[in-house]
C-alpha positions in Angstrom: -151.8 -99.4 -3.0 -150.4 -96.0 -2.4 -153.5 -95.2 -0.2 -152.8 -98.3 1.8 -149.2 -97.3 2.4 -150.3 -93.8 3.4 -152.7 -95.2 6.0 -149.9 -97.4 7.5 -147.7 -94.3 7.7 -150.4 -92.2 9.4 -151.1 -95.1 11.8 -147.5 -95.2 13.0 -146.8 -91.5 12.9 -149.2 -88.6 13.6 -147.7 -86.4 10.9 -146.0 -87.3 7.6 -143.1 -85.1 6.6 -142.9 -83.9 2.9 -139.5 -85.7 2.6 -141.3 -89.0 3.3 -143.4 -88.9 0.1 -140.7 -90.0 -2.4 -140.0 -93.0 -0.1 -143.7 -93.9 0.1 -144.0 -93.5 -3.7 -141.0 -95.7 -4.4 -142.4 -98.4 -2.1 -145.7 -98.2 -3.9 -144.0 -98.5 -7.3 -142.1 -101.5 -6.1 -145.3 -103.2 -5.0 -146.9 -102.3 -8.3 -143.9 -103.7 -10.2 -144.2 -107.0 -8.2 -147.6 -107.5 -9.8 -146.5 -106.5 -13.3 -145.1 -108.8 -15.9 -143.3 -107.1 -18.7 -142.5 -109.1 -21.9 -140.8 -108.1 -25.1 -142.0 -110.4 -27.9 -140.4 -111.0 -31.3 -143.3 -112.8 -33.0 -141.5 -114.2 -36.0 -142.6 -116.4 -38.9 -140.0 -119.0 -38.1 -139.2 -118.4 -34.4 -140.8 -116.6 -31.5 -138.5 -115.1 -28.9 -139.7 -113.6 -25.6 -137.4 -111.4 -23.4 -138.1 -110.8 -19.7 -135.8 -108.8 -17.3 -133.1 -108.5 -20.1 -133.0 -112.2 -20.6 -134.3 -114.3 -23.5 -136.6 -116.7 -21.6 -138.3 -118.3 -24.7 -136.8 -119.1 -28.1 -139.1 -121.6 -29.8 -140.3 -122.3 -33.4 -143.5 -120.5 -34.3 -145.6 -123.7 -34.9 -148.6 -125.3 -33.2 -149.7 -129.0 -33.3 -153.5 -129.4 -33.1 -155.8 -132.4 -32.7 -158.1 -132.3 -35.8 -161.1 -134.0 -34.0 -161.1 -131.9 -30.8 -159.3 -128.8 -32.0 -157.1 -128.9 -28.9 -153.5 -127.8 -28.9 -151.3 -130.8 -28.4 -147.9 -129.0 -28.5 -146.2 -125.7 -29.4 -142.7 -124.7 -30.3 -139.9 -127.4 -30.4 -142.3 -130.3 -29.6 -144.6 -129.2 -32.4 -141.7 -128.8 -34.8 -140.6 -132.4 -34.1 -144.1 -133.5 -35.3 -144.0 -131.3 -38.5 -144.1 -133.4 -41.6 -144.5 -136.6 -39.6 -148.2 -136.3 -38.6 -151.1 -138.7 -39.3 -154.6 -137.7 -40.2 -155.7 -136.8 -36.7 -153.0 -134.3 -36.1 -152.1 -131.2 -38.0 -149.2 -128.7 -37.6 -149.9 -125.1 -38.2 -147.6 -122.1 -38.6 -149.8 -119.2 -37.5 -147.6 -116.5 -39.1 -147.0 -116.2 -42.8 -144.7 -113.5 -44.3 -144.3 -111.9 -40.8 -148.0 -111.4 -40.1 -150.8 -113.4 -38.4 -152.4 -115.8 -40.9 -154.2 -118.0 -38.5 -155.7 -115.9 -35.7 -156.7 -118.8 -33.3 -153.4 -120.7 -33.7 -151.5 -117.4 -33.1 -153.4 -116.9 -29.8 -152.7 -120.5 -28.7 -149.0 -120.0 -29.6 -148.6 -116.8 -27.6 -150.6 -118.1 -24.6 -148.7 -121.4 -24.4 -145.3 -119.7 -24.8 -146.1 -117.3 -22.0 -147.1 -120.2 -19.8 -143.7 -121.8 -20.5 -142.0 -118.8 -18.7 -143.4 -120.3 -15.5 -143.6 -116.8 -13.9 -146.2 -115.9 -11.3 -149.5 -115.2 -13.1 -152.1 -114.1 -10.5 -155.5 -112.9 -11.4 -154.4 -109.4 -10.7 -151.1 -109.5 -12.6 -150.7 -106.5 -15.0 -149.2 -107.9 -18.2 -147.4 -105.3 -20.4 -146.1 -106.3 -23.8 -144.1 -104.8 -26.7 -144.5 -106.8 -29.9 -142.4 -106.2 -33.0 -144.0 -106.2 -36.5 -142.8 -105.8 -40.1 -142.6 -102.3 -41.4 -144.9 -103.1 -44.3 -147.8 -104.3 -42.2 -151.3 -103.0 -42.8 -153.7 -101.5 -40.3 -155.8 -104.7 -40.3 -152.8 -106.8 -39.6 -151.8 -104.5 -36.7 -155.3 -104.9 -35.2 -154.8 -108.7 -35.4 -151.7 -108.4 -33.3 -153.5 -106.2 -30.7 -156.4 -108.6 -30.6 -154.1 -111.6 -30.0 -152.4 -109.7 -27.2 -155.9 -108.8 -25.7 -156.8 -112.5 -25.7 -153.8 -113.4 -23.6 -154.9 -110.7 -21.1 -152.3 -108.0 -21.9 -153.3 -104.8 -20.2 -150.8 -102.6 -22.1 -149.7 -103.5 -25.6 -147.3 -101.6 -27.9 -146.0 -102.4 -31.4 -142.6 -101.6 -32.8 -141.3 -102.0 -36.3 -138.7 -104.7 -36.8 -136.0 -102.4 -38.3 -136.3 -100.0 -35.4 -136.1 -102.8 -32.9 -133.1 -104.3 -34.7 -131.3 -100.9 -34.7 -131.9 -100.5 -30.9 -130.8 -104.1 -30.4 -127.4 -103.6 -32.0 -126.7 -100.4 -30.1 -127.4 -97.7 -32.6 -128.7 -94.3 -31.4 -132.0 -94.1 -33.3 -132.8 -90.7 -31.9 -129.6 -89.1 -33.3 -129.8 -86.9 -36.4 -127.8 -89.4 -38.5 -128.8 -92.1 -41.0 -128.4 -95.8 -40.3 -129.5 -98.5 -42.8 -130.7 -101.8 -41.3 -131.3 -105.0 -43.3 -133.2 -107.4 -41.2 -133.6 -110.8 -42.9 -136.1 -112.9 -40.9 -138.1 -116.0 -41.7 -141.0 -114.4 -43.6 -139.8 -110.9 -44.6 -136.7 -108.9 -45.3 -137.0 -105.4 -43.8 -134.7 -102.7 -45.2 -135.0 -99.3 -43.6 -133.1 -96.0 -43.2 -133.6 -94.7 -39.7 -132.9 -91.2 -38.3 -134.4 -89.0 -35.6 -136.6 -91.8 -34.1 -138.3 -92.6 -37.4 -138.1 -94.6 -40.5 -137.2 -92.3 -43.4 -137.5 -94.8 -46.2 -138.1 -98.6 -46.1 -138.6 -101.6 -48.3 -140.4 -104.7 -47.0 -140.2 -107.7 -49.3 -141.6 -111.2 -48.6 -138.3 -112.9 -49.6 -136.4 -114.3 -46.6 -135.5 -117.5 -44.7 -138.7 -119.4 -45.7 -138.1 -118.6 -49.4 -134.5 -119.8 -49.1 -135.8 -123.1 -47.7 -138.3 -123.5 -50.6 -135.4 -122.7 -53.0 -133.4 -125.6 -51.6 -136.4 -128.0 -51.9 -137.0 -127.0 -55.5 -133.3 -127.3 -56.3 -133.0 -130.8 -54.8 -136.1 -131.9 -56.8 -134.8 -130.5 -60.1 -131.1 -131.4 -59.8 -131.1 -134.7 -57.9 -134.7 -135.9 -58.4 -134.9 -136.0 -54.6 -138.0 -134.9 -52.6 -137.1 -133.5 -49.2 -139.2 -131.8 -46.5 -138.9 -128.4 -44.9 -137.0 -129.5 -41.9 -134.3 -131.3 -44.0 -134.1 -128.2 -46.3 -133.6 -126.0 -43.2 -130.7 -128.2 -42.0 -129.1 -128.1 -45.5 -129.4 -124.3 -45.5 -127.8 -124.0 -42.0 -125.0 -126.4 -42.6 -123.9 -125.7 -46.2 -126.0 -122.6 -47.1 -124.0 -119.9 -48.9 -124.6 -116.7 -50.9 -121.3 -117.1 -52.8 -119.7 -120.0 -54.6 -116.2 -118.9 -53.6 -115.7 -119.0 -49.8 -112.5 -118.6 -47.7 -113.6 -121.5 -45.4 -116.1 -123.6 -47.3 -118.1 -126.1 -45.3 -117.8 -129.9 -46.0 -120.3 -131.8 -48.2 -123.5 -132.4 -46.4 -125.6 -135.6 -46.8 -129.3 -135.0 -47.7 -131.9 -137.7 -47.2 -135.1 -137.9 -49.0 -137.3 -139.9 -51.5 -136.2 -140.6 -55.0 -138.9 -139.3 -57.4 -138.1 -141.9 -60.0 -138.1 -145.1 -57.9 -140.0 -143.9 -54.8 -137.3 -145.4 -52.6 -135.5 -143.3 -49.9 -132.0 -142.3 -50.9 -129.1 -140.0 -49.9 -127.1 -137.5 -51.9 -124.2 -135.3 -51.0 -124.6 -131.5 -51.6 -122.1 -128.6 -51.4 -122.2 -124.9 -50.7 -121.7 -124.3 -54.4 -125.0 -126.0 -55.2 -126.9 -124.2 -52.5 -125.4 -120.8 -53.6 -126.8 -121.6 -57.1 -130.2 -122.5 -55.5 -130.4 -119.3 -53.5 -129.1 -116.9 -56.2 -132.5 -115.6 -57.5 -133.9 -114.9 -54.0 -130.7 -113.1 -52.9 -130.8 -111.0 -56.1 -134.3 -109.8 -55.0 -132.9 -108.7 -51.7 -130.1 -106.9 -53.4 -132.6 -105.1 -55.6 -134.6 -104.0 -52.6 -131.4 -102.7 -50.9 -130.6 -100.6 -54.0 -134.2 -99.3 -54.2 -134.0 -98.2 -50.5 -130.6 -96.5 -51.2 -132.1 -94.7 -54.2 -135.0 -93.3 -52.1 -132.6 -92.1 -49.3 -132.2 -88.3 -49.0 -128.6 -87.2 -49.9 -127.7 -86.0 -46.3 -128.6 -89.4 -44.9 -126.9 -91.1 -47.9 -123.6 -89.5 -46.9 -124.0 -90.9 -43.3 -124.7 -94.4 -44.7 -121.6 -94.1 -46.9 -119.5 -93.4 -43.8 -121.2 -95.9 -41.5 -122.1 -98.7 -43.9 -125.0 -101.2 -43.8 -126.0 -103.3 -40.8 -127.2 -106.9 -41.2 -129.5 -108.6 -38.6 -131.9 -111.5 -38.4 -131.2 -115.2 -39.1 -130.5 -114.6 -42.7 -127.5 -112.5 -41.7 -125.8 -115.8 -40.8 -125.8 -117.1 -44.4 -122.2 -117.5 -45.5 -120.9 -114.8 -47.8 -124.1 -112.7 -47.8 -122.3 -109.6 -46.3 -119.6 -109.9 -48.9 -122.1 -110.2 -51.8 -124.2 -107.2 -50.6 -121.0 -105.2 -50.1 -119.9 -106.0 -53.7 -123.3 -105.0 -55.1 -123.6 -101.7 -53.2 -119.8 -100.8 -52.9 -120.5 -100.1 -49.2 -119.2 -101.8 -46.0 -121.6 -104.3 -44.5 -121.5 -105.1 -40.8 -123.1 -108.3 -39.3 -124.6 -107.7 -35.8 -122.9 -109.5 -32.9 -125.9 -111.7 -32.2 -128.2 -111.3 -35.3 -130.8 -113.8 -34.1 -131.6 -111.9 -30.9 -131.0 -108.3 -32.1 -134.7 -107.6 -32.7 -135.9 -109.0 -29.4 -133.2 -107.2 -27.5 -134.2 -104.0 -29.1 -137.8 -104.7 -28.3 -136.7 -105.2 -24.7 -135.1 -101.7 -24.7 -138.3 -100.2 -26.1 -140.3 -102.0 -23.3 -138.2 -100.2 -20.7 -138.7 -96.8 -22.4 -142.3 -96.9 -23.6 -142.8 -93.3 -22.4 -139.7 -92.0 -24.0 -139.9 -93.6 -27.5 -142.4 -91.8 -29.7 -142.1 -94.4 -32.5 -144.0 -97.1 -30.5 -147.5 -97.8 -31.7 -150.4 -98.3 -29.3 -154.1 -99.1 -30.0 -155.0 -95.4 -30.2 -152.5 -94.8 -33.0 -154.4 -97.1 -35.5 
């Protein structure tokens, strides 16, 4: 491209001044950027978010609907979620990610490919696709390769990985390169990532597979044991969103919520009313596991960074941060201030977008050569 621009310049002018080269170079870079598509991807267990040009262009559930007989993808995202739990024998719904990592390789590829198509951007044969994908901090080398391979199959020319706590810290505006400690608690769908970050690196971290999905299963189990009511994942998710709580005492408690399901004794559909007090009881054990992981991370923190954390407090991100009273409960347990991010659901993808802009600057990004 640059050679072409130089030829045009020589054709119109016999000599090119040295001062013209920056202009030629900038034009060349603009042309190159025209053919480049840059995407920041938060490939989550529950939802996948894609950010392009500082804007979240995709926010869809991480689920794929497949025709069993032909193995064709029928739907992805919201449309597939509407089918979840309501399919007949010819259709199955698959969640490609489990506990934050790819469990079904083929379904994950289909999910990423179809979501990129939804963006509706120009995709020519010579488009240069560049991606930064966030991953859990406790991921193995094999699981990293699975993410790289999925990116390769959607024709990504440049792929980088970033750990979720680091992306979350960037997304909420923390200076990750500064010589000061920040503790991030990112509660997603499949994993809870707890990390102390300083000087562009993770000093200590805890990654536990207790998060939003575990909360949902807790609600299902509680409804079965307490009310003899069998409910599905989607219903449990709605219960968690509308009356979910980490504490039984709230300043502004939500109203009772009707829960529809099947009576296990009679087999007949029925409805019961549930409250935030019941859901707080249902989620208690899982939240206790998160509290233990936070305390373990604090125990492993070097004393100089511990003093920074004492002054600055803990930062909550991810969908789990929206659970009523969770910040208060963690604060009581740790005796430290807990801050909820301004937009916890998009903090990770926004941080991934910042990393995408500065792939040359940030040393903590992982490329294929690093594994």
